[in-house]
N, C-alpha and C positions, 0 to 999 in steps of 0.2 A: 385448565387455566381459565378463571372467570373473566368476564369482559372488562371489569375495572383494571385488572392486572394487564390485559392486553393493551388498554389504553396507556398504561404506564410504560410498557415496553416500547410502544411506538414513540411516545414522546421522548423517552430517554435515548432511543436510537437516533431520532433526529437531532437531539441536542449533541449527542456524541460525534456525529458526522460534522455538524457545524462547528464544534470546538476544534477538531483537528484540521479542518479545511479553511476556516476563516481567521484563526488567530495564530499566526506564524506559519512555519513550514513542516509542522508535524506529520501532515499528510503524506510527506514524501517517504516516510518510513513504510508506508503501505503501498502506495501507487506512484506511477510516474507523473511528472508535472502536468501534462496535458489532461489528466483526468480530474483536475481539481474542479472545474465547473460542474462536472457530473456528481461529484461528492456533495457540493453545495445544494444542487437541485434535489438530490435524493434526500438530504437532511430537511429541506423545506417541505418536501412532499410527505415525509413521515410525520412532521409536526402537524400538517394539515389533516392527514388521515386520523392522527391521534385525536385532534380536536373534533373532527366529524364523528368519530366512534364514541367520544365522551357525550356529544349532544344527542346522538341516537340513543345511547343507553340511558341518558337522564330522561329523555322523553318517554321511552318505552317504560322505564321504572315508574315515572310519574303517573302514566295512564293506568298502570297495573294497580297501584295504590288508590287512585281515584275510584276504580270500579269496585274494589273491596270495601272501601270506606263508605261509598255512595250507596251500595247495596244494603248495608247494614243500617245506615242512618234513615233510609227512606222505607224500611220495613219490608223490603222484598221477600217473597216467600222462600222459606228455607225448610227443609224437612228435619233440621236438627243434626244432620250428619254431614253437612258441607257439601251437599249435592248440587248446589247451584240454584238458579232461578229458572221457573218454568212460566211459559205464557198460558193464555186461556185454553189452549189446545194441548197442554201437557208437554210442549217441546221446550228443550233447553234453549234459552235465548242466545247463549254464547256459542252454541255449536259444539260438536264433538271434539274439534281440534283446538278449542280455546285453552290457553295456558294459565289463565287466571293470574296474569301479572308476573309469572315466573320466567326467568331467563334461562333457557336451555342450550344457549350457544356456547359451547365449551371446546376449547382447543385441545390438541393432544398433549399429554403430559410432557412429551419431549420438548414442547415449546419452552418449558422452563429453562433448558440449556442455552436459549438465546440470551438470557440474562448476563451470562458470563462475558461474551464478547461486547455486549452493549455497555456493561459496567466498566469494562477495560478501556473502552473509547473515552469515557468521562474521567477516569481516575488513574489510568495506567497506560504508559506508551512503551511498546517493545524497544529494546535497545537497537540503535542503528546497526546495520550490517557493517562488518568491517573485517579486520584481519582474521578473527576467529573463523568466520564463515569462509573467507578467501583460502585460508590454508587447508581447508577440507574440501574444496572444490577444484575440479580440473579446469584449466583455462579453456575459454570458449573456442570453437573452431572458426578461423577466419575464412571468409568467403573467397573463392578463387577470383583473382583479378588479373585481366588480361592486359591491361594498358595502365601505365603510370605517367603522370604529368611530370615535366622536369622540376626539380627542386629549386625553390627560390634562392637567390644569391645571398640572403641574410645568413648570419651565423650568430648564435646557433639557430638551427631550423626548428620552429615550434611544431611538434607533432602529437597526435593522439597515440595511445598505446596500440590501438588497433592498427592504425597506418604504419607505425614502426614495425610491427609484427609482419604485416603484409610486405613491406619494403624489404626486410631481411630475408624473407623466405620465397618471395615470388618475383621480385624485380630483377630480370635478367641483366639490365643495364648496370646494376650494382652501383646506382647513384649515391647510395647512403655511405659507401666506403669512405672513411676518413673525414666525413662531414661531422661538425658539431651539431648535436641534437638536444632539444629541451622538451622535457615531458613533466607532467604533474600527476599525482596520485597519492595513495596513502602507503605507509610501510607495512609489509607483511614479512615476519621473520622467515628465514629459510636456513637450513644447515649448510655447512661447507664454506663459511666465511663470506657469504653473500646474503642478499635479501631481495625481496620482490617489490617492485613499484606496481601498484595494484589499482584497478578501477573495478567497481561492481556496476553492472549496467542492467537497468530494467527494460524489458520489452513492454510490459504492461504493469506488473506489480511485483512485490517482493517474492512471490512465490515462483516467478520465472526468472529470477535474477541470474545473470551469468557473469563470470569473472575473466578479466583479461590481465595478464601479468607479464612483466618484463624483469628478468633477473638483473640486479645491479651489483657491480663490484665496486665497492667504495665504503665510506663511513656510513653507518646506519644510525637512525634515531629510533625512538621507542615505537613499538607496535601501534598502528592506528594514526600515527602522526602524518599529517599532510605536508608533503614536500615538493619542491621543484628541483629536478635533477637535470644537469647538463653533462654531456660526455660524448664519447664516440662508441661506435659499434664494437663490442667485444668479440675478437676473431674466434671462430669455431665452426667447423664444417665448411661447406661451400656456400658462399654468399649468393643469394638469389635462388636457393633451392630449399627444400624441406629439411636438409641436413644442417643448415645454418642455425646457430644458437641465437635465441631471442634474448640478447643481453647487451648491457651497456657498461662501459668503463666509466665511472662517474668522475668528473672533474670537480663539480660543486654540488652540494646537497643542501638546500636552503629550506627552513621551515616556512610554511605559508598558512594562511587561514583557510580552514575548510570552506569549500564553495557551498553556496546556498543549495544548489541542486547537485548533490554529490553522486547521484546514481546515473551518471552519463559518462561518456568518454570524450570530453571536450578538449579543445586546443588550450594550451596555457595561456592565461591572460597576461597582457603586457605589464600589468602591475603586480603579477604573482610572486615576483622575487623580492 
């Protein structure tokens, strides 16, 4: 890959990163929210590197052309075979390592493959992770929790899917029994007359995304629809142990707007319903 193309690659890469991170929330399809400043910084640095590389190439190319044209115009000695100029003692004035204005800095051919992701940043965005991905991924393992705070007196109690899972399978006090619960997520179809309320969570980026799911018994909407669900724990197994089913008997299922940062497991918003 020649230096002009390297310059183009750097500039396009910088523009692509700035496009997904500065204009809208497209970057959330790649990384979690906290990494946005790093994407912006990386995009600016790539543009600066591209500009510096362009200036360096232009200067080197201009000097090479100047040497060749200057030697011919001023009648420098030449043996007719392009052997360069010699001084009075017969030594080459340019030295044995002089490249006569040619640029020999060439990147490996595999560098051409970098154009594919760079162009995709500019002209194509991958689809958002959703029900298709969640249906093919096992739910994440919930960390062991030894202590649970008392549930608030409000009804229904807003919960994340992760907290609900932990309460159902680990809370020996069984505080969740009979309590109204509200959770939000998107619909993932499931067999057997039920469906999953789902969240996809980024630890860092889309490559390490994990899925948390709660089985819902009640009316279902189309796959990938974001909903707010209220209901009570669906009995199954022994509550407070690993045998308990992570499921909810839905009383209401309401369509909601997809949150801006969809790749987290947040509490339901007060205005979500």
